[in-house]
N, C-alpha and C positions, 0 to 999 in steps of 0.2 A: 570526550566530546561534550561541550556544554550544550544545553538544550536550546540555545539561541533565542530565548524568550518564549519558547513553546512549552506547554505542559506536556510531559511525556508519560504515557501509560503503557505498560508492557503486559504481554501475555506469554505464557509458556508453551502454548500449542494452539492449533487452529480453532478448536472448540471454544477455548477461553477467549481467543481473539474475537470470534463472532459475538460471544456474549458481551464483550466490552464495546464492540461497535454499537450494539443495541443500547447498552446502559450508559455509556460515556458520551455517545454521540460526537465522535472526534471529527475534526476538520480534515485530517489526513490520516491515512493508514499505510503503514509500511509492512509488507509481508514477504516472506520467502516462499518459493514454490514448494520446496521440500520442508515439511514440518511433521512432527509426530501427530498421529490421529488424522484430523482433517487437513488435507494439503492446501496450499495457497490458491490453487485454481478453484477448488470447491468453496473456499472462504470468499473469494472474489465473486463467484457466481451467486452465492447465497446472500451476499451483502449488496450486490448491484441493484436489486429492486428498491432498496432504501433510498437510492439517489434520486428517485422520482419525487420524494418528499423533501429531501434536503441534500444538497450537493456536498460531496467530500472527495478529496483526492485519494486514490489508491496507487501506491508505487509497489510494483512487483519486482522482487530481487531474484536473480538466478545466476548461476555460474555459466550455464550453457543452454541455449535454446535455439532451435532451428527456425528459420522464417515460417515454415508451415505450422510449428507449434505456437507461434506468436499470434495466430489468427484469433484465438479466444480472447487474448488481451485487448486487441483492437476492437473487438465486438462489445466490450464493456464500456460503460460511461465513465468519464473522468479517471481513466486508468492508464498508467504509464509503466513502461518497462525500464529497469536499470540493471545492466549486466554487472556481475562481479568480476574482478574486484572493483570496488568503487571507493572513493574517499568520502568520509563523513561530510566534508565541506561541499562536495558535489551533490550529495543527498539534500543538504540544507538549501543549496542553490535551487534545486528542482522544486522544493516545497515553497520557497520564497517566490519563485517565478510564478507558480500556480496562484499564489495570493497577490501577485502584482507588486511585490516588494523587491527592492534592490538589496543584494547581499553584500 
């Protein structure tokens, strides 16, 4: 998948991801719920207060989540759910839509 004009920064786990959210100040974050160390829910909850200072999109990926488990996602700012499996083009569409661009 090409980066579609976006600069892509990766992290190998939740702790590194949170560090990069602070240091890189991304416009969009894509995270899985299940990750080594810090899980995606904790990553989202710990990065959510940063959105008061600067907006950024968070897309949470998961294979299976019940409607009850989705409540924490809806409670966060600028956070969307994307169920697996997904196509890379759909992920890019969701990011482009957030930024008001046509894909």
